[in-house]
C-alpha positions as CSV (number, residue, x, y, z in Angstrom):
1,M,-8.5,8.8,0.8
2,K,-9.3,10.6,4.0
3,D,-12.7,11.6,2.6
4,N,-13.6,8.1,1.5
5,Y,-15.4,5.7,3.7
6,L,-16.4,2.0,3.3
7,I,-20.2,2.0,3.9
8,R,-22.4,-1.1,4.6
9,I,-26.0,-0.8,3.5
10,E,-28.9,-3.2,4.3
11,D,-32.0,-3.2,2.2
12,E,-35.6,-4.1,3.1
13,K,-34.8,-7.8,2.4
14,Q,-31.8,-7.6,4.8
15,L,-29.4,-7.9,1.8
16,R,-26.1,-6.3,2.9
17,T,-23.8,-4.6,0.4
18,M,-20.8,-2.3,0.5
19,G,-19.7,0.8,-1.3
20,L,-17.1,3.5,-1.1
21,W,-18.6,6.9,-0.2
22,N,-16.7,10.2,-0.8
23,S,-18.0,12.5,1.9
24,R,-16.4,15.6,0.4
25,E,-17.9,15.2,-3.1
26,K,-21.0,13.4,-1.7
27,I,-20.8,10.7,-4.3
28,W,-20.3,6.9,-4.4
29,E,-16.7,6.3,-5.6
30,I,-17.8,2.6,-5.7
31,K,-21.5,2.0,-5.8
32,P,-22.8,-0.2,-3.0
33,D,-23.3,-3.2,-5.2
34,Y,-20.6,-5.4,-3.7
35,H,-20.8,-8.1,-1.0
36,H,-17.4,-7.2,0.3
37,I,-14.7,-4.6,-0.4
38,S,-11.1,-4.8,0.9
39,V,-8.6,-2.0,0.8
40,L,-5.4,-3.4,-0.6
41,D,-3.5,-0.1,-0.9
42,A,-5.1,3.0,0.6
43,E,-2.5,5.5,-0.8
44,K,-2.8,4.1,-4.3
45,Q,-6.6,3.6,-3.9
46,I,-6.5,-0.1,-4.9
47,Y,-9.4,-2.2,-3.8
48,A,-10.5,-5.8,-4.1
49,L,-14.2,-6.1,-4.9
50,Q,-16.4,-9.2,-4.3
51,K,-19.8,-9.2,-6.1
52,E,-21.2,-12.4,-4.5
53,Q,-20.6,-14.0,-1.1
54,D,-18.6,-17.0,-2.4
55,G,-17.4,-15.3,-5.5
56,S,-13.9,-14.3,-6.6
57,Y,-12.5,-10.8,-6.0
58,I,-11.5,-8.4,-8.8
59,L,-9.1,-5.5,-8.5
60,F,-10.3,-1.9,-8.8
61,D,-8.1,1.1,-9.2
62,N,-10.2,4.0,-7.9
63,K,-7.8,6.7,-9.3
64,T,-8.3,5.5,-12.9
65,K,-11.8,4.0,-12.3
66,K,-10.6,0.8,-14.0
67,I,-11.5,-2.8,-13.1
68,S,-8.8,-5.3,-13.8
69,D,-9.7,-8.5,-15.6
70,Q,-7.5,-10.4,-13.1
71,K,-9.4,-12.4,-10.5
72,L,-8.0,-12.8,-7.0
73,I,-8.3,-15.8,-4.8
74,S,-10.8,-15.0,-2.0
75,P,-9.1,-16.7,1.0
76,L,-6.0,-14.6,0.4
77,I,-8.0,-11.4,0.6
78,Q,-9.8,-12.5,3.7
79,M,-6.5,-13.2,5.4
80,G,-5.2,-9.7,4.6
81,W,-2.9,-10.5,1.7
């Protein structure tokens, strides 16, 4: 994960999104289409992705590139759980 960075982008309408940039490969591991991304386990590369500001979070495994169908409760993510 040392080559991966969470990046915030702001467009011309001042809409802010986040993505995960791989600086070594120079590719988006997670495209900057998300309102918020939380790192749940850096070693296992597990992330919580929030598409809309007040929306639920979903789990994403960056190693397998799979999104879980399980939704997470957003206040728990924001508190660091």
